[in-house]
Every structure is written in C-alpha cells, then in structure tokens.
N, C-alpha and C positions, 0 to 999 in steps of 0.2 A: 621472261619477264615482260615481254611486250604486251601492251594492253589492247583491248578491242578497238580503241580509237585509232590505232595504227593500221588496222585492217581496212577501214573505210575512211579515208582522210576528208571526205566531203560531209560526213555525218556529224551532227553536233554531239557533244559529250552527253552522257546519260545524266550526270549530276551537275546542276548549275548552282553552285553556292552563291549567295548574295554578294559576298566579298571573297574572292578566291585567295586562298592561302598558298603563297608561292615561295619556295625555297631556292635560293641561289647558292650554288657550290662553286666557288671561284676564288681568285686572288684579289688583292686589294689595290687601291690607287689613292695615295694621299691627296692628290689634287681633285679627286671626286669625279673624274670623267669616265673611268672604265672599271672593269671588274665588278665586285659586289657593290661598289658605290653606285655605279651606273645602273646595275640591275635593280637595286632597291628604289632608285628614283623612277625607273621605267615602270616597275610594278605598281608603285604608288600613283603615278600619273595616269595609268590605265585602270585604276579602280581596285587594285588588289592590295593584299596585306603582305609585305615583303619580310622574309627572314633570310639569314645568311650563315653559311658555314665556310670558313676561310681555309683555303688550301695552301696559300702562300702569302707572305708579307712582302710586298714589292715596294722598294724605294724608287719611285718614278715621278716624273712630272710631264708637262706637255712637250718637253724636248727629248724625252727618252727614258729608258730604264737604267738605273745605276746599280742596283743590287737586289737580289732575291733571297729571302730567308724562308726555307721550307720547314714548318714544324714537324715533329715526329708523327709518323703515320698513326700511331696509337692515339694521339690527340685528335687527329682528324676523325677517327672512328668514334671517339668519345663525343665530339661535337655532333656528329650525325645522330648518334643514339639519343643524346640529350633532347634534340628537337623532336625526333619521331616518337620517342617514348611519351611525349606530352601533348603534341600538336597533331591534329589530322591535316595532312598535307594534300592539297589539291593538284599541285603541279611542281615539278622540279626543273630548274634550268642549270645545266652543268657547263662551266667554263674551263678555266686553266687547271689542268692536271699534269704534273711535271714528270711522272715516272710510271712505269708499269705497276709498281707496288701501290702507288696512290690510286691508279685507275682500278686495280683489282679490289682495293678496299671500298671504293665507291660502288663498284659493281656488286660486291657481296651485300652491301647495305640495300641497294636497289632490289636485289632478289628477295631480300627478307621483308622489306617494307612494302614493295610493290605500289609506288605512287601511281595515281591514275594517268598522269601525263608526264613524260620525260622529254625535255628538249636538250639536245647536245650541241653546243657551240665548240667545235673541235679546234682549240688553239694549238696550232702546229708550226706556223711559219711567222717569223718576225717581220715587221714592216720593211726591214732591210732585205728580206728575202732569205735570211738564214733559217735553217731548220732548228726548231726548238727542242725536239724530242729525239731520243736515240731510237734505233730500229725496233727494239723490244717494246718501247712505249708506243710507237706508231702502230705496231701490230695490235697491241692491247686496245688502243683507241678505235681501230677498225672493228674489233670485236664488240666494243661497247656501243658502237653505232648501230649494230644489229639489234641491240636491246632498247634503243630509243624509239620514241614515236615520231620525232622530227629531228633532223640533222641540218645545221645551218652553216656550212662552210663558205668561206670566201673562195675566190677562184684559185688562189695558191694552195689552200687547204684541200680543195676539191681535187686538184692535180695529185697531191700526195695520197689522198684516200683511194683514188682510182689508178694510181701508178701510171699516169699519163702526163704528157707535157701540159703546161698551163694553157688553158683556152684563151684565144685571142679574139674570138668573135662570139656573138650570142648563140649562134647555131651550134658551134663546137661546145660551148658551155652547157647548152641544153642536152646535147648528146652525152656529155660526161655525167651530168646529174641523173639522167635516165639510167646510165650504167651503174652508178652508185646505188640508186634506189632499187634497181633490179637485183644487184648482188647482195644487198643487205636486207631487202624486204622492208625498208624504212622510207618514209616520206622525206623528201629533201627540199629545203628552201634554197633555191638558186638565187644568188645575188649578183646583179650586173654592175655594181658600183665601181669595180676595178677595171671595167672596159673603157676604151676611149670613146669620145663622142658626147654629144649633148643628151642623148637618150640614156635613161638609167632604169631598165626594166628589172623586175624580180619575178620569180615564178615558184609555184608549188608543183613539185614533180612527184607523182605517186609511184608506188612500187610497180604498178602495172604499166608505167610509162606515160600515163596521162599528164598533160601539162596545163596548168592554169596560170596564165601570164597576167601580171599586173604592170601596165606601162607606167613610166614616170620620166621626169626630166631632171637633169643634174642641177643641183643647187651650187651656185658659184661661191664657195667658201672653202677655206683650208681647215676649218674647225670641224673635224670629223672624228676626233678622238673618242673611242668607246662606242662607235656606231654599231658594230657587230654585236657587242655585249647587249646594248640597249634593244636592238631588234629581236634578238633571241628571247630575252626575258619578256618583252612585250608580247611575243607570240605565245609563250607559255601562259601568260596572264589571260589573254583574250580567249585562248582555247579552253582554259579552266572555267571561264565565264559562260561557255556554251557555244562559242563560234566554231564553225568548221574551219579547217586550215585555210582554204581560199579566202573566206570572209575575214579571218584573223589577219591574213597578210594585207588585204585591202585596207583594213582599219589601221593596222600597225604602220603601214607605209604612209598613209595620210598623216598620222601623228609624227612619224619620223621626218617626213618632208618639212613639216612645220618647225620641228626642233632644229633641223639644219638651217632653215631659212632665217631663224632667229639667233643662230649660234654666235654671230659676230658681236651681237650686243652684250654678251656676257663678259667679254674682255678678261678671260681667265688664262693667265700664262702667256709666254712669249713664243711658244711653238704652235703645234697643232692642237688647238684648244678643244674643249668639250662641246657637245650639242646642248641645246636648252630643253631639258626634259619637261619643264613645267611652263612652256611657252603658252599653252592654252589657258592656264590659270591667270597669267599676267596680262594676256591680250596685248594691247598697244603699249603697256608699261615696259615690255621687253624691247621696244624700239628706243634708240637714243632719244633723250628728251628734246634735243635740238631739231629732230626731224620734223618736217612739215606734216607728214602723214600721221605721226603720233598725236600732234596737236589737234588736227581735224577729227581724228578717230575719237579722241577723248571728248571733243565738243559735241559729238553726235551720240553720246551714250544713251540719252533718253530715247532717241529714235530707235536704236538697236533694242532697247528694252521693250518698246512698244511692239516691234516686230516679233520678238520672242513670245509675246503674250497674245498675238492675234489668233482667233479661232482656226483659221486656215493652217497656220504653222503648227499649232498644238494638235490639230486633227491629223495633219500629215505625219507628225512624229509618232503618235500613239496608234495610228492606223484607223481612226474612227472617221476620217474625212470621207464624205460621200463621193462615189464615182462621178456623179454629175458635176459636182463642184470641181473636182480634180480636172476633168476634161475641159471645163470652162476656163480654168486657169491655163491649161496647156494651149488652148486655142489662142489666148491673148499672148502667151509667151512666144508662140511661133510668129505672131505678127511683130512683136517687139524685136525678136532676134533678126528678122529680116532687115529692119531699119538699123539695128545695132551693128550688123555686119558692114553696112555702108559707112557708118560713123567710124568704125575701126579702120576701114580702108582709107578714110580721110586722115586718120591719125598716122597711118603708114606714110601717106604722101607728105605730111608735115614734119615727120620725124627728122631730127638733125643728124643721126648716125645710121649707117647700114644695119647695125645690130637691132636698133629700135624699129627701123622700117620692117625688117623681117619679122620681128615679134608681133607687131600689130597686124601685118598681113596674114600671118598664120592664125592669129586670133579671129580675124574676119572669116577666113576659110573654115575654121572650126564652127563658127556661129551658123554659117550657111549649111554645113553638114548636119548640125544639130536640128535646125529648122526642118530639114528634109526628113530626119529620123523621127521627129515628133509627129509629123503628118502621116508618115507611112505606118508607124507602129501603133498610134493611138487615134488619130483624127480622121484618117481617110482623105478623101479629096474635097470635102466640103470646106469652103472658105468662111471664116468668121468675120464679123464686123468689128473694127477696132473700138474698144471701149474708150470713154473720155480719159481715163487714167493712163491708158496705153499711149494715146495720142499726146497727152501732156508730157509724158516722160520722153518720148522720142523727139518731140519738138524741142524740148530742153537740150537734148544731146546735140541736135543739129545747130541750135543757136550758140552752142559752146565752141563751134568750129572756127571762131574768129582768131584763135591763137592756139598753139600747140600745148602750152601749159594748162590753159583753161580746159581744153578738150580732154587731156589725159586725166585731169582732176575729176571731170564729169564722168568719165568711163570707170574710174577706179572702184566706186561702190559696187558695181555689178560683179566685180571680181571679189572684193574683200568681204562684203556683207554675206555673199553666198558661201565663201570659204568658212567664215566665222560661224554662220548658222549651220553649215554642213558638218562641221566637226562635232556638233552636238546631235544633229539628226542621224548621222551615220552610226553613232553609238547606240541608237535605238533599233537598229536593224535586227531582224531574225528571219528564219526561213519562211515563216507563215505570214510575214508582214505584207499587206496588200500592195504597198508601194516600195517594196524592198529594192527594186531595180532603180527607182528614182532616188532613194536615199543613198544608194551606192554611188550614183553620179555626183551627188552633192559632196561626197567625201573623196572624190577622185584625186589621187596624189598629183597627177599632172596639172590639174587645175590649181591645186595648192601652190605648186611651183610657179605657175603662171602668175598667180596673185602676188607672190613675193617679188617677181620680176617687175610687174606693173607698179608695185609700190616703190621699188627702187627708181624706176623711170620717173615717177611723179615727184619723188623727193629731189632728184637731180634737176628736174625742170623748175621746181620751187627755188632751189639754190641759185639758179641762173636768172630767175625772174626779179623784177623790181617790185617795190611795195604795191603799186597799183595792180600789176599782173598777179602777184601772190594773193592779194585780196580777192581778185576775181576767181582764182583757183579755189580758194577756201569757200567762196559762195557757191561755185559750181558743184563742189563735193557735197556741201550741205543740202543743196536742192536735189541732187541725185539720190541722196539718202532718204529724203522725204518722199520722193517719187517712188522709191523702192517700197517704202512702207505703205503708200497708197495702192500700189500695184498688188501687194499681198492682201491688203484689206478688202479690195474690190472683189477678190476671189472668195 
C-alpha cells in the first residue's frame, strides 16, 4: 500500500491540491483538545479541509479518561466507505485504534482506497505509562506502520515498536528511530518532547537512516494535551500541500511552538489543557487582555500592516525580490546585528534574575553568530556603510539602556515582528524559492520559543514598573516598531 512519497521523504508530492482534503481516523475528546477534535483544528489551521471517522467515543477531560465506548467494527467500516465513496482524499492521519480487529479493518480500507499519504500516530501507551493495547493489537500496529508513509511515535511508543527500553537521551532516541525506520521501511518523525532539559528537538528519520533534525526550545507550560495528535495531523496536511517531510516538520514545529506558547491563555479545564491551534489567527488577542504586551501589540497594528505591504516583504515572499536588493538588506542587517548583540548583552547585565540574564546572554551570542554567518555565506569580507535608518534604530536601542524595562520593551519588536512576519513568509516556501533558506530562518521554532520568552519577560517588567516607567516601555516598543518598518522600507 505504501506510496511513492514514502520512498523519497525529501521529495515533494506529485499532486498539490489547493486545499488538501485530510481524513482523521481517531477517537474523540469532548473537551476538544485531542483526538479528532484536535486533528480537525490542526488541519484547518494549516490550510486543509478536515474530515473525521471516529474509532472510539471517549469520555475524557483535561484531567484524564473516564470511559471509552468502541462502536461495532462494521460501523467503522461503514464510516470509512461513506467518506471514500464520495470524496477524493489527499492524506489520512490515523490515531487511536483499540484492537487488532479495528486495525485490520483500517488496513483493509487503506489497501482498497490507497490514499496518497498516510500518517500513523501509534497510540499505544497512556500518560501514566500503562500499555493500552494487548500483544495482538501491538503486533497489528507494527504491521500497519510498514504500510504508512510517516510514523509519529512518542518515546514510550517508540520503545514499544522497537521492543527496546525507553530512550533517555536524544542520541539513543535517534538510534531507536533509525532502527524502526530500517525495520519498517517507513519514515519516522522522532519527537524529543518527553526528554529532560530545555532543548526540545524533533527529527525526520528516513528508511535509509538519514536524519534531518529540527532544533527547538521547550515552552514552559503544562498545557500540552493533544500535542501528538495535532503534530501528526499537521504533518499530513503540509505534506499533502506539497512540502517534503523535512520542510513539513519545520513548518509544523513553528506552528506548534506558537500553539504551545499561547496555550495558557485558553484557560480550558483544570488539568493539562489544550494547545491554541488558532493562535496565528488571533495574534495578540490570544494573550490575556491585561498583559502589557497585548496592549502595545494592538496599538501598533497599523505599523504591522504597513510592513506586510512593503515591496521588499512582498518580493521576499513571492521570490521576485532582486538579488541586489536582498544583499543590500543583508549588509545593513549584519551591521544592525552587531550593535543589537551589544544591547542584548546590556540587557543581560541589567536583568534581575539569573534565568533572564542567561536568556539575554544567549540571544546576544546568537546575534553575533548570525552576523558572522551572513558575512561568510552571502556578503564576503566587504564592509558596508551604515544607512541612516540603521543608525537611527541602533541609536534608539542604546538610548533605551537607562532602565531594564525600557530596554526589553525596545528589544521586543525585533523578536515579535519577525516571528509574526515569519509565520506567513515560511508558509510561502517551496524547493525552487530563491530565498528558501532565508524564509526557513524566519520560521525557526527556536526563535518562536525565544519570542514567547522575551514577551513573558517584558510583561513581568511592565507589572513591576510604575506608571512613568510603563509609559516609557510603551514608547520604546512603539519607536522600535516604527524603526523596523523604516528598516524594511529602506531595503
């Protein structure tokens, strides 16, 4: 049943429907955070049309599962037939399958219908660590994995599929994923979310053992309910839209990082709540109204609209931007980053907590590394002359160093505006795009996570500030946003 897309995981799909039609085969969640409910939200958020066939009716909430009702297998077969007899399906995401009989029914349908893309999220282990399937069902799921184009196990499920102890390090996890990919001939999405530490990498592991890693940082939230469901359905949708598996992971991870960063604002349930699937549509509206960052973000909506409409930004998105203009922008960006790193170092020196000191210091180091990369990869050794817009922006940042709150407010737009813009530019990527590597950087999940942390720090500073200091923070943020617009406009 395996399709040609499974044989070359880096190649784009042959057919690229304008709106991918994606079918979820999974259980339910009355609170809307997992199962088909999460799948449909993910598919819609990433531009697809979602459909669902229900394998189980689950009485659950954010605190746990209470009861599961499994409809007759004949009714499952009837649901599958009803959809495929009428609708052309571009991708299928498979989630909760409770028995060998149910797995066999789904497998028979797949063999008959042969959807172009099949993503299997092997639900096998409960959050408590208990095995959910009997040995016969586990073996049937291993066989089904061989028929999928992508398998997305968490570390506990990966251990069951490979019959190995659960991996405790990223290196062991990669080895397990390579073993599973080799044994099944199927591409594996390796997820590092259940490892310890601040880093949260994911990777596409091909059947030949090749590993395409996407780095990331852990988001500090307990609201992760349905994360696995959401990621697997996002991958199915993006692949059906024409992305390679590595590109799909890059884009899905950027989106998921934002969904996790905004999860606390949903306030759904008293346990481990859901992620915010539609955070990109709400923008700052997903931040609690009392937050300072939400207020200043809303106040600069006109500036953000101006940036979106600039010829440089539009040309960068559609690939029509001239190389000369792009290099001129990079030259000024390299100058800006050099001064920006010094201001970040100052923020580290002023920060009131060790955690914030480390955050700004790492950001400064990253800026220096990016400046070096820009020169080496695009600009060579020639030094450019700072443009008036560049000097005005960096002078403003240095002038904001008189207090910690004002400084972090001035720094925040360079995080937030780029993340906001990057979420849209990254969606325009394709293999032939002349600036594809640049758009990938705009959508970097690690940068999205850093933006969420910088926003939290700025809000904390605003809460501690008095009226005069808070007013200065607001003015510093607005001026930085205006400087960002002029910086793009000059290019």
